[in-house]
N, C-alpha and C positions, 0 to 999 in steps of 0.2 A: 712287421717285414709281415707280405702276402708268399703265402706260398706252397707249389701244388708237388703234389706226391703219385704217384703210380703202385699198383700193388701192399696197398693204404692195410690192406685184411691180411697179410701175409706174418708170420711170426714176427720180422722183425719191422714192417710197415707198420704194424697199429701200435709199437712203442718209441719209433721215432716221430707217429705222430702227437703220443701220447707225451711226451717229452715236450712237442713243441711248439703244444698248447698248454702248457702247464708255467713252460716261459713268456709268454702274455704270446708268442703271431695267431698270423690271422691261417687256419689250413686248407688246400680245396684238397678235395681227391677225385682221381681218375679210377671210376673198377667198371670192367664187367659186369657184375654183377650187381647195383649199386644195394639192393636192400643188404646186403653181407655188413655195411659196410651202419647199417643203422645203428649198431653200437657205439660208433667215433663218436660221440659229444661234444660240441661245439666246432666241426668242421660243417663243408659245402663238399656236395657226394654230384659229380656228372658222371653220366654212363659213356663208356667210351670200349670199342673195337680194337684195340689193337694193332691186328694181326690184318682189319681192316681199313679204315681207313685214320687221318689225325682226328686227338682231341678239337671238340667244337672249341671254335673261337672266346664263346663267353667264360668256358673253366680260365682260358689262357689272359684273360682279358691284364692287369697291372697286377701280373704272378712278376715279381723281384728274385725269386729261386725256385727254380724246379731240383727233385730228388725223386732219382726213374727208379723204382724196385722191382716193375712188375716180371714172370718171368713165369712159363709152366715147371711147377717143380723139379729137378732133376732125379730123383729120387719116390718119384709115385707111383712108378709102375715100369717092370719087366722093356729094356731101350728095343724093339717093334720101329721095321721103322716111319710105321706111322707119328710114337708116340715121338725120340727123334727131331723127324719135321714140327711136331709141336712147339719139341724145349726151343730148336731156334728160332723158328719163327717168328714165336713169342715175341724171346731178346730184341735180333737180329730185325725184323720190318717192325713188331716196335718201337723199339729207337727211332729208325725210319720216318717213321708216321708219325713219331711225338717230337723227333727234328720240323718235321715239316710245315707242323705244326706253332710251333717256332720262329720259323720264316714267314709264316705268312697274320705272323701276331704285328701290332705297331709298332711294337716296344718287347723286342726279346728282354727274357730277364740278365739280369747280373752272372751265375752263377747254374749250370745243371750239373751235380750229382749223379751219376751213375753207378748202378749195384754193376758187380762184375762177381765173379771168382779165379783165387785161389787155381782152379781145375786150367787158367790158362796156361799154367806152365808142365804139364804132360808130366809122366813118372819121372825123376830122376835126379832117384839113389840119396847120394850124402850129397851129393849140390847143394853151395846154400844159394840161392830164389831170393834178392833183391824186388827192386821197383825196373829196375834194365836188364832184367834177364830175358831172354828171347821166350820165345812164343813153343812150347809142344807143339806135334805134330798127331795127337788125336782126338776124338769125335771133341770132345770137351774143352781141347785147347784153340779148336777151329773154330765153337762157336763161341767164345768166350774174347778172339781175337777180331772177329764179324763185329760182335754183342761192342765192341771198347768202339770201332773202327766205321761206326755209323753217328753213335755217340758223340764222336771226336766232331762231328759236323756243324757243331753243334756252334763247332770255334768262329770258324766262317762267319759267324753274325757278333762277332765280337763277345762272345759266355765263356766264363773261367770253364773248363768243364772237368772235371776229377773222378777214376775209374776205382768206387773201393771194389778192389780184389776178395774178397772175405774167404775166411777159412770153413771150419766145422761147426755155427756156432753154436753154446749151452744153455740153451733153458732149461727153466724152472719147472714150463710148461711150454710142449709140443717139443720140434725138434727130434735131432738127433738122438739127445743122452732120452728122451722118451722111451723114442724103443731099444736103446740099453741098456734100463732099468732094470724090464722085466727077465729076462735069462741073469743079469749075474746076481737080482734078490731071489731065484731058488738056489746061487751058485751053481748056473754055468753055465756064468761067462769065461769069458777068456780071448787070448792076442786070435787076432785076424791075421792069416797068413803064419807068414814067420816070425812077426813082428815088428824086425827090425823097420818098418817106411816108417814117415817120419809125420807126427801126423798134424797139421794145421790148425789147431782149438783157440778158440775166440769166446769168452762172456759172453754173455747177449748181450748188458751194460754198456761192456767194451766196443759192441760192432752201434748200438748207436750214439760211442761217445764218437765214433773217427766218422759216420757221417755226419753227422754234426759241423767236427772240427773239421774235415770237408771241406764242407757245407758257410761256416764264419772264415775261414783263414786263408789270406789272400795265397800265401804260399804251397796253396794246396792245386796243384796243379795240372792234371795225370794223374797216369796208376798211383793209387792207394792204397798197402796191403792191409785188408782188417785181417791182423794177426796175434796174439798174443807173444809179449817176445820168448817167453817160456817154452815152445816147442819142443814137443813129447816127443817119442817112438811111440807105432801105437801099444805096445807090448809096457812101454812105461804106461803109460792112459791105463791101458785096464790092468798095471796093477794098482797105483793110486786111485781108482774108482772102486777095486772090490775091495783095500786094506779103508776106504772113503766108508762102507757098504756097510766093516767089516763082516765078507763075506770073503770065500776060496773065489780062485781064476781059475780049477783046474781042465778048460773046455776048454782047447785052439783050434779055429779054425779052417783047416785046411785051406790055398785058396785053390786048389781041384772043384771043394761044394761050394765056393762059391762062387765059382763059375761054373756048377751043374746050376744052384739057386740061380742068381742073377743076372747067368747072360754078359754082356757085353760090359752091364752097368756095371758088376764088379768093382770096374777100374774106380768106381766112385774110393773105396774103401780098400784098396793094394794097392793107392800108386802112392808114390815117397815124394813129398813135396817136403824140404824142406826153406819154409818159406819164412822172411825176419821184414818183419811192419821196419824200414829205418824212414821210410820218408815220416813217417806217421813220429816216431821217434825224434827225427833229424829237426821238424817243422813245431815240436813241442809237444805232442799229445801224451798226456798222462794217465800210465794204463790202474784202471781199478784193478784191477787183475789181473796180474802181471807171470803169474805161478799158478801152479796147473790145480797144489791140493789146498789153498788157500779159494778158490773158484769153486773146484768140486765142492768140499765144506758150505763154502753159501748159500752154492744151489740145493744144497737137499737139505739143509735149514729150512731154505727155503718150500721143495717143500714137504717137509718133514716130514724126512724121511730117512737118517739119517741115524745112527744106532749108537 
């Protein structure tokens, strides 16, 4: 199958590309910075400015499926008005332009899988959230809703469209886990805020697995939550990570300190989202790491840092 991928140089995108190539698919990559994709062996790369224009027609020629992962990282910088505009435009305008490109091609792909995020649900306390739950009303919720709305326009072309609402992807290289490890290894780790907020984590192998499941399974149409079934609170996550590293976790970070350090962006780590992967389970996806302790042991073993 010929598959087009945006956001291929990111944490998830690189692994998705590698998995598809290993399975024998032909991969075409759209990138704002083509040189960043030179180490993705076996792919064809086209330059694309997602906020400014549709992708080049040549990139979409004979493409049978699209995986759309491009977007400004939400935790890359403090949320100034300009940074929030970048976060929103990269997703909303980028999706709009990508679908415009699909509309212009003589033979649209059969399936379009777009990234989204559990930020769709907002801060919901202990409420159990599945794919049918309503969106929240904060900044990230509104971005995710508009993001999915633009991607859903591909359905007007007869394209099966899915949205993978990812949680916190845990990877042995990069991402949230890497940022957490330094303070924990120094014995300075601790819960964030009161620690009672639900923490929707997922192992990177299962993130990739759910994207490929959404791509290949006709039963997946619409949202699918990319989170592990064994969801925990922030306090439980902290305790498990400290135990896996054989370190204490004595230093909680109060919510007011998070707000002072991170501004509005603190909602990423203080929001409570008790998300369940109902669609993934109902459509037959089998998690490699459904529970946190084995997931952390696997990730730390890969890094060579488990004690």
